[in-house]
PDB file with SEQRES, HELIX, SHEET and CRYST1 records, atoms N, CA, C and O in Angstrom:
SEQRES   1 A   88  UNK UNK UNK UNK UNK UNK UNK UNK UNK UNK UNK UNK UNK          
SEQRES   2 A   88  UNK UNK UNK UNK UNK UNK UNK UNK UNK UNK UNK UNK UNK          
SEQRES   3 A   88  UNK UNK UNK UNK UNK UNK UNK UNK UNK UNK UNK UNK UNK          
SEQRES   4 A   88  UNK UNK UNK UNK UNK UNK UNK UNK UNK UNK UNK UNK UNK          
SEQRES   5 A   88  UNK UNK UNK UNK UNK UNK UNK UNK UNK UNK UNK UNK UNK          
SEQRES   6 A   88  UNK UNK UNK UNK UNK UNK UNK UNK UNK UNK UNK UNK UNK          
SEQRES   7 A   88  UNK UNK UNK UNK UNK UNK UNK UNK UNK UNK                      
HELIX    1 AA1 UNK A   11  UNK A   28  1                                  18    
HELIX    2 AA2 UNK A   45  UNK A   49  1                                   5    
HELIX    3 AA3 UNK A   75  UNK A   87  1                                  13    
SHEET    1 AA1 4 UNK A  37  UNK A  42  0                                        
SHEET    2 AA1 4 UNK A   2  UNK A   7  1                                        
SHEET    3 AA1 4 UNK A  59  UNK A  62 -1                                        
SHEET    4 AA1 4 UNK A  65  UNK A  69 -1                                        
CRYST1    1.000    1.000    1.000  90.00  90.00  90.00 P 1           1          
ATOM      1  N   UNK A   1      15.099-140.345  51.491  1.00  0.00           N  
ATOM      2  CA  UNK A   1      15.710-139.338  50.680  1.00  0.00           C  
ATOM      3  C   UNK A   1      17.208-139.681  50.555  1.00  0.00           C  
ATOM      4  O   UNK A   1      17.950-139.818  51.528  1.00  0.00           O  
ATOM      5  N   UNK A   2      17.573-139.804  49.293  1.00  0.00           N  
ATOM      6  CA  UNK A   2      19.075-140.070  48.974  1.00  0.00           C  
ATOM      7  C   UNK A   2      19.713-138.692  48.630  1.00  0.00           C  
ATOM      8  O   UNK A   2      19.322-138.024  47.673  1.00  0.00           O  
ATOM      9  N   UNK A   3      20.676-138.321  49.428  1.00  0.00           N  
ATOM     10  CA  UNK A   3      21.449-137.061  49.299  1.00  0.00           C  
ATOM     11  C   UNK A   3      22.751-137.314  48.472  1.00  0.00           C  
ATOM     12  O   UNK A   3      23.552-138.135  48.918  1.00  0.00           O  
ATOM     13  N   UNK A   4      23.002-136.709  47.376  1.00  0.00           N  
ATOM     14  CA  UNK A   4      24.074-136.962  46.540  1.00  0.00           C  
ATOM     15  C   UNK A   4      24.828-135.642  46.420  1.00  0.00           C  
ATOM     16  O   UNK A   4      24.228-134.602  46.146  1.00  0.00           O  
ATOM     17  N   UNK A   5      26.167-135.686  46.628  1.00  0.00           N  
ATOM     18  CA  UNK A   5      26.978-134.478  46.440  1.00  0.00           C  
ATOM     19  C   UNK A   5      28.014-134.826  45.374  1.00  0.00           C  
ATOM     20  O   UNK A   5      28.698-135.845  45.473  1.00  0.00           O  
ATOM     21  N   UNK A   6      28.124-133.973  44.353  1.00  0.00           N  
ATOM     22  CA  UNK A   6      29.138-134.087  43.275  1.00  0.00           C  
ATOM     23  C   UNK A   6      30.176-133.082  43.630  1.00  0.00           C  
ATOM     24  O   UNK A   6      29.910-131.884  43.730  1.00  0.00           O  
ATOM     25  N   UNK A   7      31.340-133.571  43.816  1.00  0.00           N  
ATOM     26  CA  UNK A   7      32.475-132.639  44.161  1.00  0.00           C  
ATOM     27  C   UNK A   7      33.495-132.434  43.107  1.00  0.00           C  
ATOM     28  O   UNK A   7      33.957-133.384  42.475  1.00  0.00           O  
ATOM     29  N   UNK A   8      33.838-131.248  42.919  1.00  0.00           N  
ATOM     30  CA  UNK A   8      34.813-131.021  41.749  1.00  0.00           C  
ATOM     31  C   UNK A   8      35.028-129.455  41.677  1.00  0.00           C  
ATOM     32  O   UNK A   8      34.139-128.646  41.939  1.00  0.00           O  
ATOM     33  N   UNK A   9      36.294-129.129  41.298  1.00  0.00           N  
ATOM     34  CA  UNK A   9      36.543-127.609  41.148  1.00  0.00           C  
ATOM     35  C   UNK A   9      35.922-127.072  39.819  1.00  0.00           C  
ATOM     36  O   UNK A   9      35.486-125.926  39.704  1.00  0.00           O  
ATOM     37  N   UNK A  10      35.924-128.049  38.784  1.00  0.00           N  
ATOM     38  CA  UNK A  10      35.610-127.608  37.421  1.00  0.00           C  
ATOM     39  C   UNK A  10      34.222-128.089  36.982  1.00  0.00           C  
ATOM     40  O   UNK A  10      33.893-129.256  37.194  1.00  0.00           O  
ATOM     41  N   UNK A  11      33.345-127.166  36.338  1.00  0.00           N  
ATOM     42  CA  UNK A  11      32.003-127.457  35.982  1.00  0.00           C  
ATOM     43  C   UNK A  11      31.914-128.608  34.913  1.00  0.00           C  
ATOM     44  O   UNK A  11      30.963-129.382  35.011  1.00  0.00           O  
ATOM     45  N   UNK A  12      32.738-128.767  33.998  1.00  0.00           N  
ATOM     46  CA  UNK A  12      32.680-129.904  33.036  1.00  0.00           C  
ATOM     47  C   UNK A  12      32.751-131.241  33.600  1.00  0.00           C  
ATOM     48  O   UNK A  12      32.084-132.129  33.071  1.00  0.00           O  
ATOM     49  N   UNK A  13      33.520-131.506  34.668  1.00  0.00           N  
ATOM     50  CA  UNK A  13      33.705-132.727  35.373  1.00  0.00           C  
ATOM     51  C   UNK A  13      32.453-132.987  36.243  1.00  0.00           C  
ATOM     52  O   UNK A  13      31.954-134.110  36.313  1.00  0.00           O  
ATOM     53  N   UNK A  14      31.958-131.907  36.908  1.00  0.00           N  
ATOM     54  CA  UNK A  14      30.657-132.104  37.722  1.00  0.00           C  
ATOM     55  C   UNK A  14      29.603-132.386  36.760  1.00  0.00           C  
ATOM     56  O   UNK A  14      28.852-133.329  37.013  1.00  0.00           O  
ATOM     57  N   UNK A  15      29.438-131.736  35.733  1.00  0.00           N  
ATOM     58  CA  UNK A  15      28.298-132.007  34.777  1.00  0.00           C  
ATOM     59  C   UNK A  15      28.420-133.331  34.285  1.00  0.00           C  
ATOM     60  O   UNK A  15      27.388-133.991  34.163  1.00  0.00           O  
ATOM     61  N   UNK A  16      29.593-133.861  33.963  1.00  0.00           N  
ATOM     62  CA  UNK A  16      29.650-135.257  33.451  1.00  0.00           C  
ATOM     63  C   UNK A  16      29.193-136.276  34.496  1.00  0.00           C  
ATOM     64  O   UNK A  16      28.521-137.250  34.153  1.00  0.00           O  
ATOM     65  N   UNK A  17      29.542-136.068  35.742  1.00  0.00           N  
ATOM     66  CA  UNK A  17      29.141-136.937  36.845  1.00  0.00           C  
ATOM     67  C   UNK A  17      27.607-136.796  37.096  1.00  0.00           C  
ATOM     68  O   UNK A  17      26.930-137.774  37.414  1.00  0.00           O  
ATOM     69  N   UNK A  18      27.103-135.599  36.947  1.00  0.00           N  
ATOM     70  CA  UNK A  18      25.674-135.355  37.170  1.00  0.00           C  
ATOM     71  C   UNK A  18      24.908-136.190  36.092  1.00  0.00           C  
ATOM     72  O   UNK A  18      23.938-136.879  36.408  1.00  0.00           O  
ATOM     73  N   UNK A  19      25.354-136.112  34.864  1.00  0.00           N  
ATOM     74  CA  UNK A  19      24.649-136.869  33.804  1.00  0.00           C  
ATOM     75  C   UNK A  19      24.709-138.352  34.049  1.00  0.00           C  
ATOM     76  O   UNK A  19      23.733-139.007  33.684  1.00  0.00           O  
ATOM     77  N   UNK A  20      25.711-138.965  34.611  1.00  0.00           N  
ATOM     78  CA  UNK A  20      25.788-140.327  34.977  1.00  0.00           C  
ATOM     79  C   UNK A  20      24.863-140.687  36.098  1.00  0.00           C  
ATOM     80  O   UNK A  20      24.261-141.761  36.100  1.00  0.00           O  
ATOM     81  N   UNK A  21      24.741-139.771  37.080  1.00  0.00           N  
ATOM     82  CA  UNK A  21      23.875-139.979  38.226  1.00  0.00           C  
ATOM     83  C   UNK A  21      22.462-139.966  37.754  1.00  0.00           C  
ATOM     84  O   UNK A  21      21.677-140.829  38.148  1.00  0.00           O  
ATOM     85  N   UNK A  22      22.090-138.992  36.899  1.00  0.00           N  
ATOM     86  CA  UNK A  22      20.730-138.894  36.398  1.00  0.00           C  
ATOM     87  C   UNK A  22      20.379-140.121  35.506  1.00  0.00           C  
ATOM     88  O   UNK A  22      19.240-140.589  35.533  1.00  0.00           O  
ATOM     89  N   UNK A  23      21.298-140.610  34.762  1.00  0.00           N  
ATOM     90  CA  UNK A  23      21.041-141.790  34.052  1.00  0.00           C  
ATOM     91  C   UNK A  23      20.795-143.009  34.907  1.00  0.00           C  
ATOM     92  O   UNK A  23      19.974-143.870  34.589  1.00  0.00           O  
ATOM     93  N   UNK A  24      21.541-143.059  36.018  1.00  0.00           N  
ATOM     94  CA  UNK A  24      21.334-144.254  36.926  1.00  0.00           C  
ATOM     95  C   UNK A  24      20.016-144.107  37.691  1.00  0.00           C  
ATOM     96  O   UNK A  24      19.372-145.099  38.030  1.00  0.00           O  
ATOM     97  N   UNK A  25      19.596-142.773  37.977  1.00  0.00           N  
ATOM     98  CA  UNK A  25      18.313-142.627  38.582  1.00  0.00           C  
ATOM     99  C   UNK A  25      17.238-142.953  37.714  1.00  0.00           C  
ATOM    100  O   UNK A  25      16.261-143.575  38.133  1.00  0.00           O  
ATOM    101  N   UNK A  26      17.354-142.550  36.442  1.00  0.00           N  
ATOM    102  CA  UNK A  26      16.322-143.052  35.473  1.00  0.00           C  
ATOM    103  C   UNK A  26      16.186-144.537  35.337  1.00  0.00           C  
ATOM    104  O   UNK A  26      15.081-145.047  35.150  1.00  0.00           O  
ATOM    105  N   UNK A  27      17.260-145.226  35.426  1.00  0.00           N  
ATOM    106  CA  UNK A  27      17.209-146.658  35.380  1.00  0.00           C  
ATOM    107  C   UNK A  27      16.525-147.270  36.527  1.00  0.00           C  
ATOM    108  O   UNK A  27      15.896-148.322  36.410  1.00  0.00           O  
ATOM    109  N   UNK A  28      16.638-146.623  37.646  1.00  0.00           N  
ATOM    110  CA  UNK A  28      16.014-147.140  38.845  1.00  0.00           C  
ATOM    111  C   UNK A  28      14.497-146.636  39.047  1.00  0.00           C  
ATOM    112  O   UNK A  28      13.791-147.074  39.956  1.00  0.00           O  
ATOM    113  N   UNK A  29      14.108-145.776  38.214  1.00  0.00           N  
ATOM    114  CA  UNK A  29      12.736-145.363  38.356  1.00  0.00           C  
ATOM    115  C   UNK A  29      11.667-146.402  38.161  1.00  0.00           C  
ATOM    116  O   UNK A  29      10.569-146.288  38.706  1.00  0.00           O  
ATOM    117  N   UNK A  30      11.968-147.359  37.428  1.00  0.00           N  
ATOM    118  CA  UNK A  30      10.946-148.448  37.238  1.00  0.00           C  
ATOM    119  C   UNK A  30      10.729-149.172  38.544  1.00  0.00           C  
ATOM    120  O   UNK A  30       9.582-149.399  38.928  1.00  0.00           O  
ATOM    121  N   UNK A  31      11.770-149.539  39.232  1.00  0.00           N  
ATOM    122  CA  UNK A  31      11.817-150.206  40.409  1.00  0.00           C  
ATOM    123  C   UNK A  31      11.395-149.392  41.653  1.00  0.00           C  
ATOM    124  O   UNK A  31      10.754-149.903  42.571  1.00  0.00           O  
ATOM    125  N   UNK A  32      11.801-148.052  41.637  1.00  0.00           N  
ATOM    126  CA  UNK A  32      11.440-147.214  42.752  1.00  0.00           C  
ATOM    127  C   UNK A  32      10.894-145.856  42.098  1.00  0.00           C  
ATOM    128  O   UNK A  32      11.611-144.883  41.864  1.00  0.00           O  
ATOM    129  N   UNK A  33       9.545-145.930  41.844  1.00  0.00           N  
ATOM    130  CA  UNK A  33       8.950-144.846  41.065  1.00  0.00           C  
ATOM    131  C   UNK A  33       9.023-143.432  41.835  1.00  0.00           C  
ATOM    132  O   UNK A  33       9.023-142.352  41.245  1.00  0.00           O  
ATOM    133  N   UNK A  34       9.079-143.574  43.110  1.00  0.00           N  
ATOM    134  CA  UNK A  34       9.146-142.268  43.855  1.00  0.00           C  
ATOM    135  C   UNK A  34      10.503-141.972  44.454  1.00  0.00           C  
ATOM    136  O   UNK A  34      10.644-141.390  45.529  1.00  0.00           O  
ATOM    137  N   UNK A  35      11.514-142.417  43.677  1.00  0.00           N  
ATOM    138  CA  UNK A  35      12.868-142.363  44.203  1.00  0.00           C  
ATOM    139  C   UNK A  35      13.276-140.902  44.615  1.00  0.00           C  
ATOM    140  O   UNK A  35      13.445-140.042  43.750  1.00  0.00           O  
ATOM    141  N   UNK A  36      13.425-140.649  45.905  1.00  0.00           N  
ATOM    142  CA  UNK A  36      13.599-139.281  46.342  1.00  0.00           C  
ATOM    143  C   UNK A  36      15.187-138.945  46.293  1.00  0.00           C  
ATOM    144  O   UNK A  36      15.953-139.343  47.170  1.00  0.00           O  
ATOM    145  N   UNK A  37      15.564-138.242  45.282  1.00  0.00           N  
ATOM    146  CA  UNK A  37      17.002-137.877  45.206  1.00  0.00           C  
ATOM    147  C   UNK A  37      17.201-136.349  45.311  1.00  0.00           C  
ATOM    148  O   UNK A  37      16.437-135.572  44.737  1.00  0.00           O  
ATOM    149  N   UNK A  38      18.258-135.933  46.068  1.00  0.00           N  
ATOM    150  CA  UNK A  38      18.526-134.577  46.125  1.00  0.00           C  
ATOM    151  C   UNK A  38      20.068-134.456  45.643  1.00  0.00           C  
ATOM    152  O   UNK A  38      20.958-135.019  46.280  1.00  0.00           O  
ATOM    153  N   UNK A  39      20.303-133.776  44.612  1.00  0.00           N  
ATOM    154  CA  UNK A  39      21.734-133.634  44.086  1.00  0.00           C  
ATOM    155  C   UNK A  39      22.232-132.240  44.292  1.00  0.00           C  
ATOM    156  O   UNK A  39      21.561-131.278  43.919  1.00  0.00           O  
ATOM    157  N   UNK A  40      23.506-132.092  44.934  1.00  0.00           N  
ATOM    158  CA  UNK A  40      24.142-130.813  45.022  1.00  0.00           C  
ATOM    159  C   UNK A  40      25.535-130.892  44.504  1.00  0.00           C  
ATOM    160  O   UNK A  40      26.252-131.867  44.728  1.00  0.00           O  
ATOM    161  N   UNK A  41      25.925-129.824  43.788  1.00  0.00           N  
ATOM    162  CA  UNK A  41      27.256-129.715  43.265  1.00  0.00           C  
ATOM    163  C   UNK A  41      28.065-128.806  44.128  1.00  0.00           C  
ATOM    164  O   UNK A  41      27.674-127.669  44.392  1.00  0.00           O  
ATOM    165  N   UNK A  42      29.237-129.315  44.588  1.00  0.00           N  
ATOM    166  CA  UNK A  42      30.214-128.529  45.430  1.00  0.00           C  
ATOM    167  C   UNK A  42      31.385-128.244  44.682  1.00  0.00           C  
ATOM    168  O   UNK A  42      31.970-129.140  44.073  1.00  0.00           O  
ATOM    169  N   UNK A  43      31.790-127.015  44.679  1.00  0.00           N  
ATOM    170  CA  UNK A  43      33.079-126.578  44.024  1.00  0.00           C  
ATOM    171  C   UNK A  43      33.999-125.809  44.889  1.00  0.00           C  
ATOM    172  O   UNK A  43      35.055-125.370  44.434  1.00  0.00           O  
ATOM    173  N   UNK A  44      33.641-125.627  46.122  1.00  0.00           N  
ATOM    174  CA  UNK A  44      34.462-124.926  47.126  1.00  0.00           C  
ATOM    175  C   UNK A  44      35.477-125.885  47.679  1.00  0.00           C  
ATOM    176  O   UNK A  44      35.114-126.917  48.243  1.00  0.00           O  
ATOM    177  N   UNK A  45      36.810-125.549  47.520  1.00  0.00           N  
ATOM    178  CA  UNK A  45      37.829-126.431  48.016  1.00  0.00           C  
ATOM    179  C   UNK A  45      37.765-126.853  49.386  1.00  0.00           C  
ATOM    180  O   UNK A  45      38.076-128.002  49.700  1.00  0.00           O  
ATOM    181  N   UNK A  46      37.317-125.855  50.367  1.00  0.00           N  
ATOM    182  CA  UNK A  46      37.306-126.342  51.767  1.00  0.00           C  
ATOM    183  C   UNK A  46      36.185-127.382  51.953  1.00  0.00           C  
ATOM    184  O   UNK A  46      36.345-128.319  52.736  1.00  0.00           O  
ATOM    185  N   UNK A  47      35.040-127.227  51.234  1.00  0.00           N  
ATOM    186  CA  UNK A  47      33.971-128.122  51.312  1.00  0.00           C  
ATOM    187  C   UNK A  47      34.321-129.510  50.701  1.00  0.00           C  
ATOM    188  O   UNK A  47      33.879-130.526  51.238  1.00  0.00           O  
ATOM    189  N   UNK A  48      35.063-129.574  49.651  1.00  0.00           N  
ATOM    190  CA  UNK A  48      35.462-130.794  49.006  1.00  0.00           C  
ATOM    191  C   UNK A  48      36.380-131.468  49.964  1.00  0.00           C  
ATOM    192  O   UNK A  48      36.298-132.686  50.121  1.00  0.00           O  
ATOM    193  N   UNK A  49      37.324-130.691  50.671  1.00  0.00           N  
ATOM    194  CA  UNK A  49      38.315-131.220  51.496  1.00  0.00           C  
ATOM    195  C   UNK A  49      37.748-132.031  52.684  1.00  0.00           C  
ATOM    196  O   UNK A  49      38.425-132.875  53.272  1.00  0.00           O  
ATOM    197  N   UNK A  50      36.474-131.733  53.006  1.00  0.00           N  
ATOM    198  CA  UNK A  50      35.854-132.491  54.109  1.00  0.00           C  
ATOM    199  C   UNK A  50      35.476-133.896  53.732  1.00  0.00           C  
ATOM    200  O   UNK A  50      35.202-134.755  54.570  1.00  0.00           O  
ATOM    201  N   UNK A  51      35.475-134.097  52.391  1.00  0.00           N  
ATOM    202  CA  UNK A  51      35.062-135.506  51.972  1.00  0.00           C  
ATOM    203  C   UNK A  51      36.198-136.233  51.279  1.00  0.00           C  
ATOM    204  O   UNK A  51      36.360-137.438  51.476  1.00  0.00           O  
ATOM    205  N   UNK A  52      36.985-135.543  50.480  1.00  0.00           N  
ATOM    206  CA  UNK A  52      37.940-136.124  49.618  1.00  0.00           C  
ATOM    207  C   UNK A  52      39.255-135.325  49.610  1.00  0.00           C  
ATOM    208  O   UNK A  52      39.250-134.132  49.916  1.00  0.00           O  
ATOM    209  N   UNK A  53      40.388-135.975  49.262  1.00  0.00           N  
ATOM    210  CA  UNK A  53      41.662-135.313  49.204  1.00  0.00           C  
ATOM    211  C   UNK A  53      41.902-134.891  47.696  1.00  0.00           C  
ATOM    212  O   UNK A  53      42.755-134.039  47.448  1.00  0.00           O  
ATOM    213  N   UNK A  54      41.232-135.420  46.786  1.00  0.00           N  
ATOM    214  CA  UNK A  54      41.374-135.040  45.343  1.00  0.00           C  
ATOM    215  C   UNK A  54      40.420-133.894  44.965  1.00  0.00           C  
ATOM    216  O   UNK A  54      39.195-133.980  45.040  1.00  0.00           O  
ATOM    217  N   UNK A  55      41.145-132.747  44.526  1.00  0.00           N  
ATOM    218  CA  UNK A  55      40.349-131.551  44.133  1.00  0.00           C  
ATOM    219  C   UNK A  55      40.123-131.382  42.722  1.00  0.00           C  
ATOM    220  O   UNK A  55      39.098-130.822  42.333  1.00  0.00           O  
ATOM    221  N   UNK A  56      41.063-131.852  41.854  1.00  0.00           N  
ATOM    222  CA  UNK A  56      40.968-131.621  40.462  1.00  0.00           C  
ATOM    223  C   UNK A  56      39.952-132.485  39.763  1.00  0.00           C  
ATOM    224  O   UNK A  56      39.151-131.989  38.971  1.00  0.00           O  
ATOM    225  N   UNK A  57      39.975-133.851  40.061  1.00  0.00           N  
ATOM    226  CA  UNK A  57      39.044-134.796  39.457  1.00  0.00           C  
ATOM    227  C   UNK A  57      37.796-134.886  40.417  1.00  0.00           C  
ATOM    228  O   UNK A  57      37.874-134.600  41.612  1.00  0.00           O  
ATOM    229  N   UNK A  58      36.601-135.321  39.779  1.00  0.00           N  
ATOM    230  CA  UNK A  58      35.432-135.366  40.558  1.00  0.00           C  
ATOM    231  C   UNK A  58      35.371-136.436  41.484  1.00  0.00           C  
ATOM    232  O   UNK A  58      35.969-137.499  41.318  1.00  0.00           O  
ATOM    233  N   UNK A  59      34.540-136.123  42.615  1.00  0.00           N  
ATOM    234  CA  UNK A  59      34.286-137.245  43.619  1.00  0.00           C  
ATOM    235  C   UNK A  59      32.780-137.204  43.819  1.00  0.00           C  
ATOM    236  O   UNK A  59      32.098-136.211  43.568  1.00  0.00           O  
ATOM    237  N   UNK A  60      32.297-138.394  44.305  1.00  0.00           N  
ATOM    238  CA  UNK A  60      30.912-138.603  44.505  1.00  0.00           C  
ATOM    239  C   UNK A  60      30.565-139.045  45.985  1.00  0.00           C  
ATOM    240  O   UNK A  60      31.097-140.041  46.474  1.00  0.00           O  
ATOM    241  N   UNK A  61      29.722-138.327  46.628  1.00  0.00           N  
ATOM    242  CA  UNK A  61      29.257-138.651  48.024  1.00  0.00           C  
ATOM    243  C   UNK A  61      27.843-138.927  47.947  1.00  0.00           C  
ATOM    244  O   UNK A  61      27.072-138.134  47.406  1.00  0.00           O  
ATOM    245  N   UNK A  62      27.440-140.092  48.500  1.00  0.00           N  
ATOM    246  CA  UNK A  62      26.049-140.470  48.625  1.00  0.00           C  
ATOM    247  C   UNK A  62      25.653-140.725  50.061  1.00  0.00           C  
ATOM    248  O   UNK A  62      26.172-141.653  50.683  1.00  0.00           O  
ATOM    249  N   UNK A  63      24.764-139.942  50.597  1.00  0.00           N  
ATOM    250  CA  UNK A  63      24.232-139.882  52.071  1.00  0.00           C  
ATOM    251  C   UNK A  63      25.526-139.815  52.931  1.00  0.00           C  
ATOM    252  O   UNK A  63      25.757-140.685  53.771  1.00  0.00           O  
ATOM    253  N   UNK A  64      26.335-138.808  52.718  1.00  0.00           N  
ATOM    254  CA  UNK A  64      27.524-138.435  53.414  1.00  0.00           C  
ATOM    255  C   UNK A  64      28.626-139.563  53.354  1.00  0.00           C  
ATOM    256  O   UNK A  64      29.535-139.538  54.183  1.00  0.00           O  
ATOM    257  N   UNK A  65      28.573-140.448  52.493  1.00  0.00           N  
ATOM    258  CA  UNK A  65      29.639-141.537  52.330  1.00  0.00           C  
ATOM    259  C   UNK A  65      30.353-141.240  50.988  1.00  0.00           C  
ATOM    260  O   UNK A  65      29.757-141.125  49.917  1.00  0.00           O  
ATOM    261  N   UNK A  66      31.630-141.133  51.147  1.00  0.00           N  
ATOM    262  CA  UNK A  66      32.421-141.019  49.824  1.00  0.00           C  
ATOM    263  C   UNK A  66      32.485-142.379  49.158  1.00  0.00           C  
ATOM    264  O   UNK A  66      33.058-143.346  49.661  1.00  0.00           O  
ATOM    265  N   UNK A  67      31.816-142.387  47.917  1.00  0.00           N  
ATOM    266  CA  UNK A  67      31.828-143.652  47.239  1.00  0.00           C  
ATOM    267  C   UNK A  67      32.678-143.685  46.121  1.00  0.00           C  
ATOM    268  O   UNK A  67      32.959-144.786  45.649  1.00  0.00           O  
ATOM    269  N   UNK A  68      33.183-142.550  45.565  1.00  0.00           N  
ATOM    270  CA  UNK A  68      34.040-142.533  44.492  1.00  0.00           C  
ATOM    271  C   UNK A  68      34.884-141.223  44.376  1.00  0.00           C  
ATOM    272  O   UNK A  68      34.317-140.130  44.355  1.00  0.00           O  
ATOM    273  N   UNK A  69      36.186-141.335  44.304  1.00  0.00           N  
ATOM    274  CA  UNK A  69      37.075-140.152  44.397  1.00  0.00           C  
ATOM    275  C   UNK A  69      38.065-140.169  43.333  1.00  0.00           C  
ATOM    276  O   UNK A  69      38.674-141.212  43.093  1.00  0.00           O  
ATOM    277  N   UNK A  70      38.283-139.086  42.663  1.00  0.00           N  
ATOM    278  CA  UNK A  70      39.251-138.890  41.708  1.00  0.00           C  
ATOM    279  C   UNK A  70      38.979-139.698  40.321  1.00  0.00           C  
ATOM    280  O   UNK A  70      39.907-139.970  39.560  1.00  0.00           O  
ATOM    281  N   UNK A  71      37.789-140.016  40.088  1.00  0.00           N  
ATOM    282  CA  UNK A  71      37.552-140.637  38.781  1.00  0.00           C  
ATOM    283  C   UNK A  71      36.074-140.445  38.430  1.00  0.00           C  
ATOM    284  O   UNK A  71      35.286-139.900  39.203  1.00  0.00           O  
ATOM    285  N   UNK A  72      35.739-140.921  37.227  1.00  0.00           N  
ATOM    286  CA  UNK A  72      34.337-140.859  36.738  1.00  0.00           C  
ATOM    287  C   UNK A  72      33.716-142.268  36.908  1.00  0.00           C  
ATOM    288  O   UNK A  72      34.139-143.224  36.258  1.00  0.00           O  
ATOM    289  N   UNK A  73      32.723-142.371  37.779  1.00  0.00           N  
ATOM    290  CA  UNK A  73      32.003-143.654  37.906  1.00  0.00           C  
ATOM    291  C   UNK A  73      31.201-144.083  36.764  1.00  0.00           C  
ATOM    292  O   UNK A  73      30.706-143.255  36.000  1.00  0.00           O  
ATOM    293  N   UNK A  74      31.054-145.312  36.617  1.00  0.00           N  
ATOM    294  CA  UNK A  74      30.232-145.884  35.554  1.00  0.00           C  
ATOM    295  C   UNK A  74      28.715-145.842  36.016  1.00  0.00           C  
ATOM    296  O   UNK A  74      28.441-145.772  37.214  1.00  0.00           O  
ATOM    297  N   UNK A  75      27.831-145.883  35.129  1.00  0.00           N  
ATOM    298  CA  UNK A  75      26.361-145.801  35.499  1.00  0.00           C  
ATOM    299  C   UNK A  75      26.029-147.085  36.358  1.00  0.00           C  
ATOM    300  O   UNK A  75      25.218-147.012  37.281  1.00  0.00           O  
ATOM    301  N   UNK A  76      26.650-148.221  36.046  1.00  0.00           N  
ATOM    302  CA  UNK A  76      26.326-149.411  36.876  1.00  0.00           C  
ATOM    303  C   UNK A  76      26.863-149.237  38.287  1.00  0.00           C  
ATOM    304  O   UNK A  76      26.257-149.645  39.278  1.00  0.00           O  
ATOM    305  N   UNK A  77      27.932-148.662  38.322  1.00  0.00           N  
ATOM    306  CA  UNK A  77      28.457-148.396  39.809  1.00  0.00           C  
ATOM    307  C   UNK A  77      27.543-147.446  40.608  1.00  0.00           C  
ATOM    308  O   UNK A  77      27.280-147.680  41.788  1.00  0.00           O  
ATOM    309  N   UNK A  78      27.068-146.385  39.960  1.00  0.00           N  
ATOM    310  CA  UNK A  78      26.081-145.483  40.573  1.00  0.00           C  
ATOM    311  C   UNK A  78      24.760-146.206  40.991  1.00  0.00           C  
ATOM    312  O   UNK A  78      24.256-146.081  42.108  1.00  0.00           O  
ATOM    313  N   UNK A  79      24.268-146.948  40.020  1.00  0.00           N  
ATOM    314  CA  UNK A  79      23.015-147.647  40.283  1.00  0.00           C  
ATOM    315  C   UNK A  79      23.163-148.585  41.578  1.00  0.00           C  
ATOM    316  O   UNK A  79      22.273-148.671  42.425  1.00  0.00           O  
ATOM    317  N   UNK A  80      24.333-149.251  41.641  1.00  0.00           N  
ATOM    318  CA  UNK A  80      24.612-150.137  42.871  1.00  0.00           C  
ATOM    319  C   UNK A  80      24.720-149.229  44.084  1.00  0.00           C  
ATOM    320  O   UNK A  80      24.155-149.590  45.117  1.00  0.00           O  
ATOM    321  N   UNK A  81      25.324-148.200  44.060  1.00  0.00           N  
ATOM    322  CA  UNK A  81      25.510-147.250  45.179  1.00  0.00           C  
ATOM    323  C   UNK A  81      24.146-146.702  45.617  1.00  0.00           C  
ATOM    324  O   UNK A  81      23.867-146.594  46.811  1.00  0.00           O  
ATOM    325  N   UNK A  82      23.266-146.345  44.595  1.00  0.00           N  
ATOM    326  CA  UNK A  82      21.941-145.856  44.974  1.00  0.00           C  
ATOM    327  C   UNK A  82      21.155-146.878  45.560  1.00  0.00           C  
ATOM    328  O   UNK A  82      20.472-146.606  46.547  1.00  0.00           O  
ATOM    329  N   UNK A  83      21.163-148.219  44.996  1.00  0.00           N  
ATOM    330  CA  UNK A  83      20.435-149.205  45.678  1.00  0.00           C  
ATOM    331  C   UNK A  83      20.840-149.528  47.113  1.00  0.00           C  
ATOM    332  O   UNK A  83      20.037-149.845  47.990  1.00  0.00           O  
ATOM    333  N   UNK A  84      22.124-149.421  47.269  1.00  0.00           N  
ATOM    334  CA  UNK A  84      22.754-149.656  48.603  1.00  0.00           C  
ATOM    335  C   UNK A  84      22.223-148.605  49.590  1.00  0.00           C  
ATOM    336  O   UNK A  84      21.838-148.936  50.711  1.00  0.00           O  
ATOM    337  N   UNK A  85      22.207-147.293  49.143  1.00  0.00           N  
ATOM    338  CA  UNK A  85      21.692-146.216  49.877  1.00  0.00           C  
ATOM    339  C   UNK A  85      20.149-146.372  50.202  1.00  0.00           C  
ATOM    340  O   UNK A  85      19.716-145.963  51.279  1.00  0.00           O  
ATOM    341  N   UNK A  86      19.361-146.940  49.306  1.00  0.00           N  
ATOM    342  CA  UNK A  86      17.974-147.024  49.567  1.00  0.00           C  
ATOM    343  C   UNK A  86      17.694-148.164  50.530  1.00  0.00           C  
ATOM    344  O   UNK A  86      16.704-148.100  51.258  1.00  0.00           O  
ATOM    345  N   UNK A  87      18.484-149.161  50.569  1.00  0.00           N  
ATOM    346  CA  UNK A  87      18.340-150.306  51.553  1.00  0.00           C  
ATOM    347  C   UNK A  87      18.855-149.914  52.968  1.00  0.00           C  
ATOM    348  O   UNK A  87      18.424-150.476  53.974  1.00  0.00           O  
ATOM    349  N   UNK A  88      19.728-149.000  53.007  1.00  0.00           N  
ATOM    350  CA  UNK A  88      20.245-148.616  54.339  1.00  0.00           C  
ATOM    351  C   UNK A  88      19.162-147.873  55.243  1.00  0.00           C  
ATOM    352  O   UNK A  88      19.458-147.497  56.377  1.00  0.00           O  
TER     353      UNK A  88                                                      
END                                                                             
């Protein structure tokens, strides 16, 4: 199971990152047909603070590891992080 947390105070930013993550997941479906992914969106500042110092821009946590903070990741970056998480 790959646990993904999308951190951000505002919904539009979290939504944009969710779309990128879902696109990356779809790309990996051919290679990993049963790719188990759980996505959670977190907008509570105290919860975001446990992972990242940036509250305004989105951050991405995969399997409790902060992989992107304060920016929008590319689909290729997310694909790489998901592959890394699956191999760990």
